[in-house]
MARPALO-12151 format. One record per residue (C-alpha): residue in three letters; x, y, z. Coordinates in steps of 0.05 Angstrom, whole numbers, padded with zeros to 5 digits, always signed. Example, Ala and Ser with C-alpha at 12.3 -4.5 7.8 and 13.67 -1.06 7.14 Angstrom:
ALA+00246-00090+00156
SER+00273-00021+00143
end
This chain:
MET+00004-00004+00004
PHE+00035+00068-00025
GLU-00016+00114+00007
ALA-00054+00139+00075
ILE-00084+00181+00118
ASP-00054+00231+00178
ALA-00089+00251+00228
SER-00128+00308+00191
GLY-00155+00264+00138
LYS-00109+00299+00092
ARG-00076+00246+00036
ILE+00000+00219+00052
MET+00029+00198-00020
ILE+00086+00150+00004
HIS+00138+00173-00045
ARG+00125+00250-00025
PHE+00166+00247+00036
PRO+00217+00227+00069
ILE+00213+00159+00106
HIS+00249+00199+00180
GLU+00185+00239+00169
LEU+00124+00185+00163
LYS+00150+00151+00211
ALA+00145+00216+00255
MET+00057+00223+00226
SER+00005+00179+00268
LEU-00016+00149+00208
ARG-00074+00113+00183
CYS-00112+00056+00122
PRO-00155+00104+00083
TYR-00197+00042+00068
CYS-00200+00018+00142
LEU-00177+00077+00190
LYS-00124+00023+00227
PRO-00058+00046+00258
LEU+00004+00034+00199
ARG+00071+00032+00196
VAL+00113+00042+00152
ARG+00157-00009+00124
GLN+00228-00007+00085
GLY+00224-00065+00040
ARG+00252-00073-00040
ARG+00208-00007-00045
PRO+00173+00034+00027
HIS+00106+00018+00030
PHE+00047+00022+00086
ALA+00028-00032+00126
HIS-00025-00050+00180
ILE+00004-00049+00241
SER-00069-00090+00261
ALA-00102-00139+00225
CYS-00132-00109+00164
SER-00109-00129+00083
GLY-00127-00056+00056
GLU-00151-00099-00001
SER-00191-00160-00001
SER-00180-00216-00043
VAL-00234-00217-00077
HIS-00196-00152-00104
MET-00128-00168-00111
SER-00146-00233-00154
TRP-00179-00178-00198
LYS-00123-00134-00206
LYS-00092-00202-00226
ARG-00136-00220-00275
ILE-00135-00156-00309
ALA-00070-00137-00311
ASP-00066-00213-00343
SER-00107-00210-00396
LEU-00075-00131-00412
ILE-00009-00169-00413
ASN-00047-00220-00459
ALA-00065-00166-00505
GLY+00006-00141-00521
ILE-00011-00072-00484
GLN+00034-00056-00423
VAL+00002-00045-00362
GLU+00030-00028-00288
ILE+00013-00056-00225
GLU+00003-00010-00166
TRP+00016+00053-00195
VAL+00029+00113-00160
THR+00024+00184-00209
GLY+00015+00246-00169
GLU-00030+00247-00116
ARG-00067+00192-00150
ARG-00046+00116-00139
PHE-00083+00072-00190
ASP-00091-00008-00184
LEU-00068-00005-00249
TRP-00042+00033-00301
ILE-00029+00023-00388
PRO+00029+00086-00392
GLU+00003+00086-00461
GLN-00066+00119-00462
LYS-00052+00154-00389
LEU-00107+00108-00365
GLY-00104+00090-00293
ILE-00161+00026-00274
GLU-00197+00029-00196
ILE-00221-00041-00165
GLN-00268-00012-00130
ARG-00298-00068-00072
SER-00294-00019-00012
PRO-00349+00030+00003
MET-00327+00108-00017
SER-00369+00170-00003
ALA-00383+00204-00072
GLU-00340+00253-00042
GLU-00281+00212-00053
TRP-00302+00194-00118
MET-00303+00273-00138
ARG-00242+00280-00102
ARG-00206+00228-00141
ALA-00241+00249-00209
LEU-00219+00325-00191
LEU-00160+00307-00187
ASP-00158+00265-00249
ALA-00185+00323-00293
LYS-00127+00367-00262
GLN-00085+00303-00279
GLU-00110+00294-00349
GLN-00117+00224-00346
THR-00163+00177-00361
VAL-00192+00122-00309
ARG-00239+00067-00313
TRP-00286+00050-00249
ILE-00290-00028-00232
GLY-00350-00025-00176
PHE-00381-00108-00151
HIS-00456-00113-00158
PRO-00474-00178-00107
SER-00550-00177-00127
HIS-00546-00189-00201
GLY-00599-00182-00253
VAL-00618-00102-00274
THR-00631-00063-00225
LEU-00578-00042-00180
ARG-00566-00014-00114
LEU-00541+00062-00122
GLN-00478+00056-00067
GLY-00443+00128-00046
TRP-00397+00136-00110
MET-00437+00097-00162
ARG-00496+00156-00171
GLN-00437+00210-00180
ALA-00393+00160-00229
PHE-00462+00156-00268
LEU-00484+00226-00269
GLN-00412+00233-00294
ASN-00396+00178-00336
ASP-00470+00155-00365
TYR-00445+00093-00352
LEU-00412+00038-00281
ASP-00380-00023-00308
LEU-00391-00072-00251
ILE-00368-00142-00227
VAL-00433-00192-00248
GLU-00432-00270-00248
ASN-00351-00268-00258
GLN-00348-00214-00300
ILE-00345-00143-00326
ARG-00419-00107-00347
ARG-00427-00040-00372
PHE-00493-00005-00338
ARG-00524+00042-00381
HIS-00601+00078-00376
PRO-00599+00074-00302
VAL-00681+00091-00293
PRO-00695+00109-00212
PHE-00743+00073-00183
ALA-00734+00096-00118
LYS-00686+00140-00075
HIS-00619+00088-00081
HIS-00642+00039-00134
VAL-00641+00043-00209
TYR-00661-00001-00262
CYS-00615-00002-00325
THR-00595-00032-00390
VAL-00542-00083-00381
GLN-00486-00080-00436
SER-00426-00143-00443
LEU-00357-00100-00462
SER-00300-00128-00503
LEU-00233-00113-00472
SER-00230-00046-00523
ASP-00296-00026-00507
PHE-00272-00022-00448
LEU-00210+00002-00458
SER-00246+00058-00498
THR-00245+00139-00489
GLU-00309+00150-00525
PRO-00368+00089-00500
SER-00398+00057-00553
SER-00476+00075-00565
PHE-00518+00022-00539
PRO-00596+00031-00545
ARG-00631+00024-00473
LYS-00674-00036-00476
PHE-00736-00023-00435
SER-00786-00075-00404
ILE-00841-00050-00403
ALA-00875-00114-00363
ARG-00821-00111-00311
TRP-00829-00032-00303
GLN-00901-00049-00289
GLY-00888-00096-00238
ILE-00844-00043-00202
VAL-00894+00004-00202
HIS-00946-00052-00190
ARG-00904-00066-00130
TYR-00887+00011-00099
ARG-00972+00020-00103
ARG-00985-00043-00056
ARG-00926-00022+00000
PRO-00953+00023+00060
PHE-00952+00096+00040
TYR-00888+00120+00080
PRO-00852+00191+00040
SER-00801+00226+00045
LEU-00823+00294+00028
PRO-00860+00329+00077
PRO-00928+00324+00086
ARG-00951+00391+00073
ILE-00916+00379-00003
LEU-00941+00305-00012
LYS-00988+00265+00036
THR-01039+00317+00054
PRO-01045+00344-00015
LEU-01052+00268-00038
TYR-01105+00253+00009
GLN-01142+00321+00002
ALA-01153+00310-00068
GLY-01184+00244-00049
LEU-01130+00200-00081
HIS-01077+00148-00059
LEU-01033+00101-00099
GLN-01077+00058-00115
ASN-01115+00108-00157
LEU-01060+00155-00185
PRO-01063+00138-00249
SER-01005+00110-00296
PHE-00968+00158-00333
VAL-00947+00193-00255
PHE-00899+00136-00242
LEU-00861+00144-00301
PRO-00784+00114-00330
ILE-00753+00183-00328
THR-00673+00178-00325
ARG-00663+00248-00305
LEU-00701+00249-00241
LEU-00628+00206-00223
PHE-00603+00285-00209
LEU-00642+00288-00165
PRO-00633+00263-00077
VAL-00704+00257-00077
HIS-00755+00187-00081
PRO-00776+00194-00167
PHE-00843+00167-00154
GLU-00861+00225-00095
PHE-00829+00276-00139
GLN-00873+00257-00199
ILE-00934+00248-00146
ALA-00917+00319-00124
VAL-00914+00342-00194
PHE-00980+00313-00214
LEU-01021+00345-00144
LYS-00989+00418-00182
LEU-01006+00407-00241
LYS-01076+00371-00225
GLY-01059+00322-00293
ARG-01060+00372-00341
TYR-00986+00371-00367
THR-00947+00427-00424
SER-00878+00433-00415
ILE-00885+00511-00396
HIS-00937+00481-00338
LEU-00883+00430-00322
GLU-00824+00469-00312
HIS-00859+00518-00269
ALA-00874+00464-00226
ILE-00811+00429-00217
ASN-00775+00495-00210
GLN-00836+00511-00154
LEU-00821+00445-00118
LEU-00745+00454-00120
TYR-00753+00514-00089
GLN-00789+00480-00034
LEU-00755+00414-00029
ASN-00684+00480-00020
LEU-00652+00428-00085
SER-00630+00464-00141
ILE-00598+00434-00210
GLU-00570+00474-00272
ARG-00613+00507-00310
ASP-00598+00467-00379
LEU-00612+00400-00333
ILE-00676+00436-00319
ASP-00693+00436-00398
ALA-00662+00371-00412
LEU-00707+00341-00348
VAL-00781+00376-00380
ARG-00754+00343-00449
GLU-00754+00273-00420
TRP-00819+00277-00387
MET-00860+00309-00434
GLU-00830+00247-00487
ARG-00855+00195-00429
ILE-00916+00229-00422
GLU-00932+00223-00505
GLU-00911+00153-00497
ALA-00950+00131-00436
ASN-01015+00164-00476
LYS-01003+00114-00531
LEU-00992+00061-00489
PHE-01053+00075-00446
end
């Protein structure tokens, strides 16, 4: 291990400090926060004082597997590569491309910190996470939502293979329905992700909505915004129209339950949707929730929302 954090939480890269200074510091593992010591082997590195591998056997196994695939394809690859303030599991010098295998929990803030460093150093990164439950629905953990928003895709290890998850449609605060794409090595390394059409099962989506309607209704939005006006209108989940539960990708940008947000907008509009009225209702609701997003995202959200309403009108 070549990075640690000091008592203030600052990242410490081992090659940037003299050994005697490092030995005087109180250092901890960035993965498990347990104490570290400096070891002077063939290459100086940090080691855990107490039992913790820093990286799991699964993590190390995939690091070796990907490195072997790259080498067999004739691609030069470095393992545990440090460049500037960043450390990568694997580094491809010719493309200035780093690979990070992320099995341990990581916050969106930490992912953004690393992404900003990568942009500053003009290097490309391929993140690889893990999808324990398989299938096309996914629970977004910490960094995953931010990676989706910035990259428009997420590479995850599923059933012993790396798959690319595209076109995320949120159906709960932390869950999305995705299109899953098989990956070749060239697809994985390409700096421009190949286009891949959205594959969407209406029957599966209807099943998701059906389960949501049947469960007890304990919304996370304030009662004055959702529950009170819903009941005052004589409505409940079971008798709301189908176009209140639309598969809208850009709702992923909002830290709220996508169905709750759609219901609140429906109540404001009383079911009468136009682009102008929809934009006004969204802005009003964002203000009430003390949320803000960029104007171009609101415009894109309105366009997608109206497209989904037109599609729903043709189906139902």
